[in-house]
N, C-alpha and C positions, 0 to 999 in steps of 0.2 A: 264079278262081272255083271254089268247092268243088263236087266232083261230087255231094255228098250232097243237093243241092237238086233233083236230077233224079230222074225216076222210071222212065224206060224207056230202053233202049239198042238199038242196032243190033248184034246179037251178032257177025256176021262182021266188020263194020268195027271193032268194039271189039277183037276178037281180033288183027286186023292192027295196030292202034295199039299195043296192049300189047306185041306182039312187037317193034315198032320201039323201044319204050322199054325193052326188055330185061327184061320181067317174068318171064322163065323162069329168070333167074339167081337164085342164093341171095340176093345183095345186094338185087336189085330186089324180091324177094318180101318182104323185111323192111322195105322202104320203099315199100310199095304206095300209100300215101296221097300220097306225093310224086310218083310216076310217073303217077298218075291225072290230074293237071292237064292235060297236053297232049291228053287224050282227052275233055275236057269238052264239046267241040263235038259229040260224037257222041251226047250225051244230049239228051233233050227235056224241056221244062218240064212240070210237072203243070198241067193245066188248072185255072183258078180255079173251075170248076164241078165238079171231081172231088174227092170226099171220100176220105179214107183208108179202106182196106178193113179190115174186121175190128175187133171191140171189143177194147180193150187191158185193160180191167178192168170189174168189175161196175158197171153204170150208165153206162158210156162211150157217148157218142153222137157218132160220127164225122161231121164236117161239112166242107164244102168251104171254101176261102178266101173265096169270095164269100158263102156263107151266114154265115161267121164275121163278116164285115164288116157285113152286114145286121143280124145279131143284136146285135153290139156297139153299133151306132148306135141301134137300136130299144130295147134294154134301157137305154141311157144316158138317153134321153129319158123313158122310163117311170119309171126309178128316181129321176130328179131331180124328176119331177112327183109321185111318190108313194114316199117312202123306205121305207114299210111293205111294199112289194112285195119281199119277201125273195128270191123266185125271180128277179126281174129284177136285183136287186143282185148276186146270185150269178152270173148269166149275164154281167153286165158284167165282174165280176172275172175270170172264166175266159177270156172272149174277148179281153181286153186284157192279160193277164198276161205272155204271151210270154217275152222274155229275162229278165224280172224274177224269175220263178220259178226259172229256171236260176241266177241270181245268189244268191238265197236258199239254194238247195240247195248251191251251192258254199261259201257261208259256213258252212252247217251242217256240211259235210264237214271244214272246217278246225277245228272245235271238238269235243272229246271227247264232250260231252253231245249235241251235234248229230248226230255220227256214230252214237251209240247210239240216238237217236230214229229216225233213218232206217233203221237196221238192225232194230230191234225193232218199229217202227211202232205205238206205243200209240195207242189211241183214247179219247176222252173221252165217256163216257156216264153216265147215272145209275147204272148197274150198276158200271162200272169205278171211278167216283169214290166209291161207297158213301156216298151223300148222308146217309143216316140216321146213319152213324158220324160224319160231319163235324159234324152238328148237336150232337153230344155233346162236341165240343172246347171248350176254354175261350174265352170272349170275347176278341177281339183276336188270335187265331191266324188265319193266312191261310185255312185251311180253313173255320173257323167264319164268318168274314166273307164268304167266297165263297158259301157256301150261304145265308147271310142275304140276300145280294144276289139270288140266284136266287129265294128265297121272296118277297122284297119285290116283285120285278118279275114274279112268277108266270111265270117262264120255266124251261126245262129244257135241259140239254146235249144232249138227244135231238132237239131241233128244228132243228138245223143242216142246211141244204140240202146234199145230197150233190153231189159234183163230177160233171159230165157232159161238158164240152167241152174238157178238157185232154188233148192227144194224147201223154201219157206217163204210165205207171202211177206212176212215182216222183214226178213233179211233181204229179200229181193228189193224192198223199198229202200233199205239202207244202202245197198249197192247202187240203186238208181240215183239216190240223193248224192252219193259220192261222185258219180259221173256228172251230174248236172251242176255241181258246184265247182268243177275244175277251173272254169274260166275266171271265177272270182279269185282263185289263188294267184293267177297271173297279175290281176289288178292289185292284189294285196302285197305281193312280194316285189313286183317290178321286174321280174325275170324276163329277159327278152325271148321272143318267139324264134329261137334258133335251135339247132339240134342239141347243142350243149346246154342251152337254157331249159329245154324240155327235160333233159336228163337230170339237170339240177333240181327241177321241180319234182321229179320222181324220188330223188334222195330226200327232199323235204317231206313228201307224202309218206315215204317209207318210215321216217322218224315219227310221223304222226300216227300212222295206221298199222304198220307192219304187214300190209298185204303182200303176199308173195309176188304178185305181178309187179309191184313197185320195186321189189328187190331184184327181180330178173332184169328189169329195164335199167336199174342203177348199175348192176354189175356187168351186164353184157352190152348195154348201149354204148359205152365209151369205145368199144372195139370199132365202131363206125366213124370215130372222130379222127381228125388229123392230129399230129403230135402237138401242134400249137393249141388246138382246141382241148385236148386232154390235159395239157398243162394248166390252162385256164380253169377247166372244170375242177381238177383236184386241188389246185392251189388256192382258188378263190371261192368257187361256188359250193363245193361239197362241205368244207368246214362251216360256211355260213348256213347251209341247208340243215345239217345235222344239229347245230346249236339251236337254231330258231324252230325247227320242226319238233324238237324234243322239249323245249321250254315254253312254247306258246300254248295258248288255249287250244283244246281239241276243236278243230274247225268244223267238224261234223255237228257240233253243238251250237253253231251260229245260225241264227235266222237271218240270212243275208238280205232277204227282201225288206227287212226293216232298218237296214243300215245305209241305204242308198243316198240319203241326203247329208250324211256326215262327211267331213273332209277325210281324204285318204290317210293323212297323217294321224288323225284322231283314231281311225279304225285300227291302224297299225299299232298305235300305242295301247289301246284298250285290249287288243288281242295278244300283245306281247311279241310282235313280229317286227324286226328291223328290216328296212328295205335292203335288197341285195346290193352288193357292191357293183358300181358301174365301171366296167372295164372296156 
């Protein structure tokens, strides 16, 4: 059992235990993680009522494990009942992401562009994307079609909910980047902005990231559809989403800001994404 899951120690007992394991030697000091295991019983578990102390980034709200569980369950029910509650959808994503954000971060670290994104931490806003400039690009370019999508849906990249409940500054950025790039996925895939189109996009994202929030939306979202919409979703969109989401490049490793002038078809080809079937 790893010692890192504990929060408090008995200092004198720990000193005696570390002495017995030889941590005063040069070799033991270099392998401290290995010699800590016999001392694990000296640590005490953090109470499920105890929240982490101190904010880790702007907007961070430390909560206890019990509060996290309650918030996850409550936000799940609220988000499923009303998918337009962006705050509850965001809370659900943050409270259930756990090890999945770690996995996405690790995948980003294995890719040159992913490492650059994590190092530079670009943000996607109306200002950084220079939307007026994108409106001047030729039709069919990724940037022009992206801003056309924003204009048609009357949405803005500035409206994404900030991260609050992820207890890591780096992983909070990964979650924020995931949110900010969502609208690029619509441009890339060509999925319509309908209820079944949004659910299809969650199936695509589930294949890409494995985030529990995408699984919940994928499995429970269809309950809100009509029989005709469910038929279209499972016969057309879901097979396409699973195939393309699992075989394409991890989109979290894409520096979208640098792809705006490329034709949409070229972007799709380079990332390994076929346009969704038009039905």
